[in-house]
C-alpha positions in Angstrom: 84.9 85.0 77.3 82.6 82.5 75.6 81.4 83.0 72.0 78.2 81.4 70.7 76.0 81.8 67.7 72.5 83.4 68.1 70.9 80.1 67.2 72.9 78.1 69.8 72.1 80.9 72.4 68.4 80.7 71.6 68.2 76.9 71.7 70.1 76.7 75.1 69.1 80.0 76.8 68.9 78.4 80.3 72.4 77.0 80.0 73.9 80.3 79.0 72.1 82.2 81.6 73.7 80.0 84.2 77.1 80.3 82.5 77.0 84.0 82.3 77.6 84.2 86.1 81.1 82.8 85.4 82.1 84.5 82.2 81.0 87.0 79.6 79.2 85.7 76.5 79.5 87.1 73.0 76.6 86.2 70.7 77.4 86.2 67.0 75.4 86.1 63.8 77.2 85.0 60.6 80.5 85.3 62.6 79.9 88.9 63.5 79.5 89.8 67.2 76.0 91.3 67.8 75.6 91.2 71.5 77.5 90.8 74.7 76.1 89.4 77.9 77.9 89.9 81.2 77.1 89.1 84.8 75.3 92.0 86.7 77.5 94.3 88.7 77.4 93.9 92.5 75.1 96.4 94.0 75.8 98.0 97.3 73.3 97.4 100.1 72.0 100.9 99.7 71.2 100.5 96.0 69.5 97.1 96.8 67.2 98.9 99.3 65.9 101.5 96.8 62.3 100.8 96.2 61.9 98.7 99.3 62.3 101.5 101.8 59.6 104.2 101.3 60.8 107.6 100.1 60.1 110.1 102.8 62.3 112.8 101.3 65.2 112.1 103.7 68.4 112.2 101.6 71.9 111.0 102.1 72.9 114.7 102.6 70.3 115.0 105.4 71.8 112.0 107.1 75.3 113.3 106.8 74.2 116.7 108.2 72.4 115.1 111.1 75.5 113.0 111.9 77.7 116.1 111.9 75.3 117.9 114.2 75.2 115.0 116.6 79.0 114.9 116.7 79.2 118.7 117.4 76.7 118.3 120.3 78.8 115.6 121.8 82.0 117.7 121.9 
């Protein structure tokens, strides 16, 4: 974990945005932590597609039910 002052963070924003991919950054003001920046959590492929694929009302539950019905038909 890297600790930097608010002034240092502001002056070198680009540098710290690159570093945040490797470790969390704590921003301090007068020696007191005021913010924490951490890398984004990995999203699943499904979450990455939200907003890209149009919402047609077909839900995850609908997909599960359809798959179960197909499996029953094949037995």
